[in-house]
N, C-alpha and C positions, 0 to 999 in steps of 0.2 A: 313525598311519594307514598302511596298506599301499598305498592307492591314492594317485595324485598329487592334490594339492589345487588344483583349477583354479578360475579366475573365469570368468564368461560374461555374455553379454547377449543377449537375444533381441529380434529386429527384425522388423518387419512385422505385418500383421494377417491376411490371408487365405492368402499364400504366404510363410510365415516362413522365417527362417534363424537359426542360432545362431552368435554369434562367441564363440570360446573363447581366453582370454588364457593364454599359457604363460610361466611364469618359466624361467629357464635350467634345463636338463635335465628339465623337465617334459614329459610327453607326453599325447595322446589317441588312442583307437582309434575307428574307424569303419567302418560298412558299406561295402562297395565301391559306388561311385556316388553317395554323399552328399556328396563334397566340392564346395566352391564356390570358395574363393579362400584364399590364405594369404601371409604376410609372407616377405620374404627371410630366410634363416637358419633355416627350418624344414625339417627332413629328412623325407622321406615314405619309408616302409618297408613292404613287403607281408609280412603274417605269415600262416603257415600255422596255421589253427586260430582259435581264439577270442581269441588275444592276451591272456588273463589271467595269463599267466606263473605259473600254478598247477601245471601239470604239468612233468615233467622227462623228457628223453631222447626219442628218437624214438617209442616206443610211446606216451608221453604226448601228443605232438604229433598222432599218428594218431588217437588216442582223441578228442582235441579237435576235429579235423577231422571225425571221424565224427559227432559231435554236431550239428555245423552241417548236414551233409548231411540228417539226420534232420528238421530244421526248414525244410528247403527253401532254405537259404541257400548262399552261394558257400563254397567251401573256404577262401577267404582274406579277411582283413580288413586295414585298412590302419592304421598308426600314423603319427602326426606328432609329431616331436620338436624341440623349441626347443634346437638344438645350440650356440648362441652363449653364451659365458661371461658376457656381460652384457646386460642390457635384456629387456624383454618382447617376445613375438612374438604374432601373432594368426592364428588359422585358422578358417574358417567352413564350416558344413555346411548344406544346405538341404533343406527338406522335400520329399518326392517328389510331392505332390499338395496341393491346397488343404486347409487344416487348421490345427492348432495343435501347436507343440512343447512338451512337457510335461517340465520339469525334475524329476528324482527324486533327492533326497538319500538314499541308502541307509542312512545312519546313523539317520535317522528311522523307517525301517522294519525295524529289527533286522537289517539287512544283507541283506534279500532282498525282491525284487518280481518278480511274475509278469507276463508280457505275452503278448500275442498274436504269432504268429511273425515278422510283417513290421512290428512296431511300432518296433524298436529303431533308433536313428539314430546315437548316438556316445555314449562315455563316457570318463571319465578312466581314464588307464593304471593297471591294478591290478584294474579291476572285470572279473568273470569273466562271460562270456555263454554260460550253458549251457542245458539242456534241463529241462523239467518234464513227467513222465509222468502221465497221468491214471490213478488207480486205480479208476475207476468206468466200467463198460462203456458204460452209457447214454451219458455224456459223451463218450467216445471214438467211439461209432459215430455219434452224431447231432449232437453239438456242432459248431459251426462250425469250431472248431481242432482236432478230432480228439483222438488220445491225447497229442499232443504240444504244449506252449506253451514259450515262452522264459522263462528265469529270469535275472535280473541280480543277482549276489552281490558283496559287498564293501562297502567303507565309504567310496566316493567318489561323485561326481556322475555320474548317467546321463541320457539325453535319449531320449524316445520321442515317436513321432509319432501324432495322432489326427486323422482325416478330418472335415472340416466344422467343427462347433461341438463342444467338449468340455464334458462334464458330470463333476462330481466329486461324489460321494456318500459321506457318513460314516455306515456302517451301525452301528446299536446292535446289542448281543448278541441273537441271534434274529431280528433284522429282516431280511426277505428282499425284494430287488428282482429283478423279471422283466425280462429284457433279449433283444432279437434277438441271436441268437448271433454274428452278423457286427459287432454295435455294441460288443464288449467291446474295450477298449484293454488294461486291465491291473487288477490289484489287489494288495492286500497279502497275505501269506502266511497270515494268520488267516482270510481269507474262504473260506467253503465253497462251491465251484462245481459245480452239477449241470445236468442237462437234464430239462426237464418237458414232457410231451405237451400240446399246446394244448387237445385235448378238444373233443368237438362235431362231428358230421358236416359241417355246413355250414361251419364254421371250418376244418376240415381240407382239404375238397374245394374250396371256393370262396372261402376267406379272402384268399388270396394273400400270407399272411405266413409260409407255411411250417407244418410239422407240429409243430416243437418250438421252445420258447425256453429260454434259460438262466436259472437260478436263482442268485442270489448272496446268501448268507446271512452276516450279521455275526456278530461285530464286525470292522470293518476298513473301509478305503477302496477304493472302486471308482472308475475312470475309464471313461466311455462316450463314444463318438464318434457323431455324427449322420449322417455319411457315410462308411460302409465303402467301401474301394477297390472290391470286388466290386460294390457296388450302383452306383457311379459307372460302372465298366466295362459293367455290363448296360445302363445307360441309354445310354451312347454307342453300343454295338453295336446296340441297338434303333433307333437313329436313323440307321444308316447307309444309304445307297441300296440299294433293292430289299429291304430289311427292314420297311418300313412302320413304322406307330406301333404297336408292340405293346401290347396292354391286357391280356394274360394274367397278367403279373407272375408270381407263384408259384402261381397257380390251376391245378388239374388241367384246366381247359378249355383252357388254352394258346391255340393258333392258332384253335381253333374260337371263342372269345370274340372274336377279332379280326374274324372274319366277320360277327359280329353288331353290330359298332360302325359308325355311320352315316358315319363319315369316310373309310372304306376305299372305294377305287374299283376296278373290275375292269377 
C-alpha cells in the first residue's frame, strides 16, 4: 500500500467523531478545523495543498493548492504524525454538524470515490484529495455541486461526513435514483451523474423543491444525506428575529406566500 494503514473507531450517534490510531511513523491528513483531540507524541504539521505527496517541487505544490481553491476549500491541510518510536497514539476528528461519519475504504472502490465539495473530513496519509470536473453542461449549471466535485484517490481509508441520517443505495446496472441535488454525499466512479428537469408548471413554480433534481444511474454505490448543511442553514436563518416563519421554501411565491399564512402578524 502507498497510503498508511490506519485503524479507527467512530463514536457517538448524532454528533459523531472518529478516533484514529496511529502506529509509529503513521500519519493522517485532515481538513482545517476538524481536529478534536490527540495524544502526546503526535506532531501536527500544516501542509500546502492536498497533502497527497503525489506532486513534486514548487509547481506541483502550487497546482495542488490551486485544486483546493477550485473546490472552495482552504489552501492548507493538516497532517498528524505519530513521531514516537514505540507505542500507538490516537487523534480524533469531529463532524462539523449533526450527521454521520462514513468510512470509505478506497481499495473496495478501485481506488477512487467522488464526493461533494464539503464532505471530506480526514484520510490516511497518502490518499490524494483532488477535483472531479463535470463533463455535462446541465450538471455544471444546475447541479447543486456545479462543475466541480472532490475525488479521493489512493488505497487507504478516507472519512466523509453526511448531514442528518445517511442512506446507502446499491444501484444495479441501468437502475436510476432521483435525488435532491443537495442531498448527495458521494458515489463510486462507475455511477453516472446527471441533472433532470422536474417538469410541470405547478411543480416548477409552486412545488418548493427547486427546478432540477439529480439522477444517479448504476451500477455502483451512492450515499445520500437527509440534512444538507445548506438546508439546515436555511432553516436557521428563517428562524432568526425579524425574519418571521418563512413558508416560501423554494417556491416562486417567496414572501408573497408568507403574507397568506395565518400565523403572520402585522
